[in-house]
BATOR-234598 format. One record per residue (C-alpha): chain; x, y, z. Coordinates in Angstrom, 1 decimal, always signed. Layout:
N
R doro px py pz
R A X Y Z
...
END
This chain:
290
R doro px py pz
R A +36.7 +0.7 -2.8
R A +35.5 +3.0 -1.2
R A +33.1 +1.6 -3.6
R A +30.7 +4.1 -2.6
R A +28.1 +5.9 -0.6
R A +27.3 +4.1 +2.6
R A +24.7 +1.4 +2.5
R A +24.8 +0.3 +6.2
R A +25.3 +1.3 +9.8
R A +28.8 +1.7 +11.2
R A +30.2 +1.8 +14.7
R A +33.6 +2.0 +16.2
R A +33.8 -1.7 +16.8
R A +35.4 -4.0 +14.2
R A +32.2 -6.1 +13.9
R A +29.9 -3.3 +12.7
R A +31.3 -2.6 +9.3
R A +29.5 -3.2 +6.0
R A +30.9 -3.5 +2.6
R A +29.8 -0.6 +0.5
R A +30.1 +2.1 +3.1
R A +32.6 +4.8 +4.0
R A +34.9 +4.6 +7.0
R A +34.0 +3.7 +10.5
R A +34.4 +6.2 +13.4
R A +37.6 +5.4 +15.3
R A +40.8 +7.0 +16.3
R A +43.6 +7.5 +13.8
R A +45.2 +4.2 +14.3
R A +45.4 +0.6 +12.9
R A +43.5 +0.7 +9.5
R A +43.9 +4.5 +9.0
R A +47.6 +4.3 +9.8
R A +48.1 +1.5 +7.3
R A +46.0 +2.8 +4.5
R A +47.0 +6.5 +4.7
R A +50.3 +6.5 +6.3
R A +52.3 +3.3 +5.8
R A +55.0 +2.6 +3.3
R A +53.8 -1.0 +3.2
R A +50.2 +0.0 +2.3
R A +51.6 +2.2 -0.6
R A +53.8 -0.6 -1.7
R A +50.9 -3.1 -1.9
R A +48.9 -0.6 -3.9
R A +51.7 -0.1 -6.4
R A +52.2 -3.9 -6.5
R A +48.6 -4.3 -7.6
R A +48.7 -1.6 -10.2
R A +52.0 -2.9 -11.6
R A +50.1 -6.2 -12.0
R A +47.2 -4.6 -13.7
R A +49.5 -2.9 -16.3
R A +51.5 -6.1 -16.9
R A +48.4 -8.2 -17.4
R A +46.8 -5.6 -19.7
R A +50.0 -5.4 -21.8
R A +50.1 -9.2 -22.1
R A +46.5 -9.2 -23.2
R A +47.2 -6.5 -25.8
R A +50.1 -8.5 -27.1
R A +47.9 -11.6 -27.4
R A +45.4 -9.6 -29.4
R A +48.1 -8.3 -31.7
R A +49.3 -11.8 -32.3
R A +45.8 -12.7 -33.4
R A +44.7 -14.7 -30.3
R A +41.1 -14.4 -29.0
R A +40.5 -12.8 -25.7
R A +37.8 -13.3 -23.1
R A +36.2 -10.9 -20.6
R A +37.3 -10.8 -17.0
R A +33.7 -9.7 -16.2
R A +31.6 -12.7 -15.2
R A +29.0 -13.7 -17.9
R A +25.3 -13.6 -17.0
R A +24.2 -16.8 -15.3
R A +27.6 -17.4 -13.7
R A +28.0 -18.7 -10.2
R A +31.2 -18.6 -8.0
R A +31.4 -22.4 -8.4
R A +30.9 -22.2 -12.2
R A +32.0 -18.8 -13.5
R A +31.7 -18.2 -17.2
R A +33.4 -15.6 -19.4
R A +32.3 -14.4 -22.8
R A +34.6 -13.8 -25.8
R A +35.6 -10.3 -26.6
R A +35.5 -10.3 -30.3
R A +37.0 -7.1 -31.7
R A +35.8 -4.9 -28.8
R A +38.4 -2.3 -27.7
R A +40.4 -3.1 -24.6
R A +39.6 -1.6 -21.2
R A +40.5 -1.9 -17.5
R A +37.7 -1.2 -15.0
R A +38.3 +0.3 -11.6
R A +36.3 +1.2 -8.5
R A +36.9 +4.7 -7.3
R A +37.1 +5.1 -3.5
R A +40.2 +3.6 -1.9
R A +41.0 +2.1 -5.3
R A +41.8 +5.1 -7.4
R A +41.1 +7.8 -4.9
R A +42.0 +8.1 -1.2
R A +39.3 +10.1 +0.6
R A +41.8 +11.8 +2.8
R A +39.6 +14.7 +4.0
R A +36.6 +12.5 +4.8
R A +38.7 +9.9 +6.6
R A +40.5 +12.6 +8.7
R A +37.1 +13.9 +9.8
R A +35.7 +10.5 +10.4
R A +38.7 +9.2 +12.3
R A +38.3 +12.1 +14.8
R A +34.6 +11.4 +15.6
R A +33.8 +10.1 +19.1
R A +34.2 +6.4 +19.6
R A +30.9 +4.6 +19.4
R A +29.2 +7.2 +17.2
R A +27.3 +5.8 +14.2
R A +28.2 +6.5 +10.6
R A +26.7 +9.7 +9.2
R A +24.9 +9.2 +5.9
R A +24.4 +13.0 +5.7
R A +28.1 +13.6 +6.1
R A +29.0 +11.2 +3.3
R A +26.4 +12.8 +1.0
R A +27.9 +16.2 +1.8
R A +31.4 +14.8 +1.1
R A +30.3 +13.5 -2.3
R A +29.1 +17.1 -3.1
R A +31.9 +19.1 -1.6
R A +35.0 +17.0 -0.9
R A +36.3 +16.9 -4.5
R A +39.4 +18.9 -3.6
R A +40.3 +16.9 -0.5
R A +41.3 +13.7 -2.2
R A +44.6 +12.1 -3.4
R A +45.4 +9.4 -5.9
R A +46.1 +5.9 -4.5
R A +49.8 +5.2 -4.8
R A +50.5 +3.8 -8.3
R A +47.1 +4.7 -9.7
R A +48.1 +7.7 -11.8
R A +51.1 +5.9 -13.4
R A +49.0 +2.8 -14.1
R A +46.2 +4.8 -15.7
R A +48.6 +6.8 -17.8
R A +50.4 +3.6 -19.0
R A +47.1 +2.0 -19.9
R A +45.9 +4.9 -21.9
R A +49.2 +5.2 -23.7
R A +48.8 +1.6 -24.8
R A +45.3 +2.4 -26.1
R A +43.6 +0.6 -23.2
R A +40.6 +2.5 -21.9
R A +40.3 +3.3 -18.2
R A +36.7 +3.0 -16.9
R A +35.4 +3.9 -13.4
R A +32.6 +2.0 -11.8
R A +31.6 +3.4 -8.4
R A +28.8 +3.2 -6.0
R A +28.9 +7.0 -5.5
R A +25.4 +8.3 -6.4
R A +24.5 +9.3 -9.9
R A +23.1 +12.5 -8.4
R A +26.7 +13.5 -7.7
R A +28.4 +12.1 -10.7
R A +29.7 +15.4 -11.8
R A +31.3 +16.1 -8.4
R A +32.8 +12.6 -8.5
R A +34.3 +13.4 -11.9
R A +35.8 +16.6 -10.5
R A +37.3 +14.6 -7.6
R A +38.9 +12.2 -10.0
R A +40.3 +15.1 -12.0
R A +41.6 +16.9 -8.9
R A +43.6 +13.8 -8.0
R A +45.4 +14.1 -11.3
R A +43.5 +11.9 -13.7
R A +41.8 +13.0 -16.9
R A +38.3 +14.1 -16.0
R A +35.9 +11.2 -16.9
R A +32.5 +11.7 -18.5
R A +29.5 +10.3 -16.6
R A +27.8 +7.6 -18.6
R A +30.9 +7.1 -20.9
R A +33.9 +6.3 -18.7
R A +32.3 +7.0 -15.3
R A +29.5 +4.7 -14.1
R A +27.7 +5.6 -10.9
R A +24.9 +4.1 -8.7
R A +21.6 +5.3 -10.1
R A +19.2 +3.2 -8.0
R A +20.8 +3.1 -4.6
R A +21.3 -0.7 -4.7
R A +25.0 -0.7 -4.4
R A +25.1 -3.5 -7.0
R A +27.6 -3.3 -9.8
R A +26.9 -6.3 -12.0
R A +24.5 -4.5 -14.4
R A +27.0 -1.7 -14.9
R A +29.8 -4.2 -15.5
R A +27.7 -5.9 -18.1
R A +27.0 -2.6 -19.8
R A +30.7 -1.9 -19.9
R A +31.5 -5.3 -21.2
R A +28.9 -4.9 -24.0
R A +31.2 -2.1 -25.4
R A +34.7 -3.1 -24.2
R A +36.8 -6.1 -23.8
R A +37.5 -5.8 -20.0
R A +41.0 -7.3 -19.5
R A +41.4 -6.3 -15.9
R A +39.4 -5.1 -12.9
R A +40.6 -3.4 -9.8
R A +38.9 -2.8 -6.5
R A +39.2 -2.9 -2.7
R A +36.0 -4.9 -2.0
R A +34.8 -8.2 -3.4
R A +31.7 -6.4 -4.8
R A +34.0 -4.6 -7.2
R A +34.4 -7.9 -9.0
R A +31.0 -9.5 -8.7
R A +27.8 -9.0 -6.7
R A +27.8 -12.8 -6.2
R A +30.2 -12.5 -3.3
R A +27.6 -10.8 -1.0
R A +24.1 -11.9 -2.0
R A +23.0 -12.1 +1.7
R A +24.5 -12.0 +5.2
R A +27.3 -14.6 +5.2
R A +29.6 -16.0 +7.9
R A +32.9 -14.3 +7.5
R A +34.8 -17.6 +7.1
R A +32.3 -18.9 +4.5
R A +32.8 -15.6 +2.6
R A +36.6 -15.9 +2.9
R A +36.3 -19.4 +1.4
R A +34.5 -18.1 -1.7
R A +37.8 -16.5 -2.8
R A +39.5 -19.9 -2.8
R A +37.1 -21.7 -5.1
R A +39.4 -23.1 -7.8
R A +37.9 -21.1 -10.7
R A +37.9 -17.9 -8.7
R A +41.3 -18.4 -7.0
R A +42.9 -18.4 -10.4
R A +41.6 -14.9 -11.2
R A +43.4 -13.0 -8.4
R A +46.3 -11.3 -10.1
R A +45.2 -12.7 -13.5
R A +42.4 -10.2 -14.3
R A +41.1 -9.3 -10.8
R A +43.4 -7.1 -8.6
R A +42.6 -6.2 -5.0
R A +43.7 -2.9 -3.4
R A +44.3 -2.8 +0.4
R A +41.6 -1.4 +2.6
R A +41.7 -2.2 +6.3
R A +39.4 +0.8 +7.2
R A +35.9 -0.3 +6.2
R A +34.0 -3.0 +4.4
R A +33.1 -6.7 +4.9
R A +36.8 -7.4 +5.0
R A +37.1 -6.0 +8.5
R A +34.1 -7.6 +10.2
R A +34.0 -9.8 +13.3
R A +34.7 -9.8 +17.0
R A +37.6 -11.7 +18.6
R A +35.8 -15.0 +18.9
R A +34.4 -14.8 +15.4
R A +37.7 -14.1 +13.8
R A +39.4 -16.8 +15.9
R A +36.8 -19.6 +16.1
R A +39.2 -22.5 +16.4
R A +39.9 -22.8 +20.1
R A +42.5 -25.5 +19.5
R A +44.7 -22.9 +17.8
R A +44.4 -20.2 +20.5
R A +47.5 -19.4 +22.6
R A +47.7 -17.5 +25.8
R A +50.5 -16.0 +27.8
R A +50.9 -14.2 +31.1
R A +54.0 -12.3 +32.1
R A +55.9 -14.2 +34.8
R A +54.0 -17.5 +34.2
R A +55.7 -19.7 +31.7
R A +53.3 -21.8 +29.7
END
């Protein structure tokens, strides 16, 4: 995702990234190469979208067979240990997607951001300007256009839930249209951040009050629930939240993650933080057999 306008400070180091913010300043390597240039990154995105469509079609078939459906949006009062899901009743089917790095690749912004001097901090002013003016410098994420078209053809609504600001909702709609999607209508099928919180649960609840949400797609855990990041959390504890039995069963079965190695809480931590178990470390020096 770029799920949105930046909500934190960024630096060129891996450890300074925050979840809901645009890309970190760094050279055009590693994450940028993978997300914007690699065949593997494109294949993973298409894999996720193929999964969304397959799951949504299966849910549609279940409804047509008279079987009850439940939301993939967590019900109020849920916890990650004890998630709950409300029944859909007769609500029309929908799939809900984040926008940035889920449906749209912010190619123009990332090109500019990747070329900034190493060590420079993230520019909130630049991102705000990008929201207003960068609508014609974006591209669809691989597989997104086909998936959205297939969903709509099956009568399944495509809803966008982004942390881009409500002040620039119209420009966001134009960016989505430029990438090849039907232009969404703010407040109807495009939900934006009106209070600057970067939280999405209230918007998800509003969508679920009208639709039966059978699938959600995003590139950050916050695209599925605000419960994943209620406060600063050790990266390994955060990683463990995805493996809680009730949550683990949702990946690929209602919740679909798109690749984003460029920014977010998924790319946080220095070397010792990422590799804390010293017993598993291995070293090697040329000319010195271990």
